[in-house]
C-alpha positions, 0 to 999 in steps of 0.5 A: 488572906495574908500574902508574901510581900515579895509578890506585892508591888506598891500599888498592890499593897495600897489595894490591900490596904484599901480593903480595910482603910478608907482614904489616907492615900498619901500615908498608904503610898508611903508605907507601901513604898517602905514595905516594897523597899525591904524586899528590894533591899534583900535583892541587893548584894550582901555588901550593899544590903548592909548599907541600905537603911529603912526610911522610917515614917512619922504619921501626924494626925488626930485620933481615930483617922487610921494611923494604927490600922495602917501599920497593923494591916501593913504587918498583916499583908507582909506576915511580918513581926509587928508590935505597937507600943506607946511612947508615953509608957517609957521612962528615961533610964534610971527612972522607974518604968519600962526600958525602951529596949523592951520594945525590941524584946517584945518584937522578937517574942512576936517573931518567935511565936510567928515562926513557931506557928509556921513550923508547927503547921509543917509538922502538923500531920506527923504530930497528929499521927503521934497524937492519935497513937497516944490516945489509942494507947490510952483507950486500947493499950497494945498487946505486948505479949500474946498469941497471934490471934490476940494480937490481931484482935487488938489491932482490929479493935485499935483500927475501929477506935482510930476511925471513931477518933477521927470522926469525933465520935469519942470527943466527949469521952473522958480519959486520964492524961499525964500532964507535965508540971513543974515541981516548983509550984504554979508560980515562982515569985521573983523580986527584981531591982527597982526599974527592971521592966516586966519583960526582963522579970518574965524572962527571969521567972521563965529561966528559974521555972525551967531549972525546976524538975518536971513531974507528971500529974494525972488530969481527967479531961475529954478526948477533945481537950486531950487531943489539943494538949498532946498535939501541942506537945508533939508539935513542939517535939518535932520542931527545932527551937534553935532553928526557930530562934535563929529564923525569928531573930532574922525576921525581926531584924529584916522584916520587923515593924515597930509602931510607936504611938503617942510619940508627941507625948514625949516631945518637949518645947522647953527645958523645965523640970517636967520636960527633962524625962521626956527628952531622956526617953527620946535620947534612950530611943535614939540608938534603938532607931538609929541601929544598935545591938539589943540583948534578948533571951533568944540572942542579940538583935540588931535594930539597923533594919527594923522599920519604925513607924511613929505616930502622934496627934501633935495637938500641943507639941510639934514634930520640931519639938522632938530632939533634932537627932530623933527627927532625922531618923524619921525622914518620911513625914505624912499628915493624915487628913481628918475624916469627912462625913463622906468618909464615915459613910464609906467606912460603914459600907466598904471595908471588909471589916465594916461595923455594919458587917460585924453586927450583921455577923453577930446577929446571924449567929441568932439566925436573924438577918440585919441589913442597913438601908443606904439612907440609914448609913448616910444618916449614921455618918452625918450624926457621927460627923456632927458629934465629932465636930460639936463634942470632941473629934475621936475620928472613926471611933465615934462610929462604934459608939453611935452604932452601939447606941443605935443597936443596943435595944435590938441586941438586948431583945434577941432572942427573947423578944425578937425570935429566930428568922426575923429580918431587921432592916435599919432605916433612916427614920429608925436612926433619926428616932433613936439618935437625933434626941441624943445629938440635940441634948449635948449634955446627955450626948457627952456621956452616951456618945 
């Protein structure tokens, strides 16, 4: 359940992260302080509030140790706009590729979606009433002119059908519904100049599409589907989009989080031809992280108080290979630890979203009870840890491949061979029999695990 960051102290934030992420206490402490500082900043005087800048964080660690998950859960806890981008996808201005400013535009889009959904929830009841009225008008049109007995009979019939609508009794019944479509056709192709990023192209297409006249087209659909379409339209009518955009920009500026992954891929240790573009990306990124005004289709966004969390494995490059100016914009550096066998065991057992719980939920849909003996979890953790050491360390992602290999036969046999109400307990011996041969055959394990 999402909670407002106002009510969460750093210790409470860490406690929330602990529900999903094992270990990495130092990283959790630093992001918790950064999140709480945003609320503390908003309590300061307006004059001082402008001067307090966020302490951006650089997380250093191998793949699969929890860098992305920490940032994602942080945004979920605070209900803040959040996007993840990969630094290697951006190119220096002038080269073909994405412009670094597009990350800010993407963040604003997320903020708009977030605020819009919240506003829709506040008008949901009223929109639902309007939706039911429209559906009733299609099913039982109101009598406009007639005697009182005819009008009364019509009202009584509408009341009966309203109850049936609300109970879902009519959900499968098909009706004709007028749906608004653009007269310009399903898609408007736009050819932009070389180097224009996808976000800008989409905005241009949307703008041109909005200029085209709308017309209604009758579509036959079930009442259940029609309810969704009408409810969406009615909700949109009841909310003020200008208010949504203003609030979204404010949210993006003051609570937005941008997670820049693979930042080590744009670090360079020398100045040969292949490194020039990497340094160019860093220099283009610098004003965004330092604080600048970015034009979006919803308005100008200042990036001064957006929290940037960068991450990278830094196997080849070092954090000091980033340009000094960019290094200075990430004052908090956290080195995440490699996961141990004990960590793997806890990852399988403790988190709310543990893989064991996910597979149990999948098979529960087939009325099958899946459980794991404690010794089996220890054996799975041991095998995953061994594979990471011997082949390639991909962190907790190794558990996904191990679990998939372990359970694939069971998932295939349900429900044809293994019927409903079956109880399957995964034992250490089952894990040993299924996975140990693959571990011993290193050539085979490289392809399967």
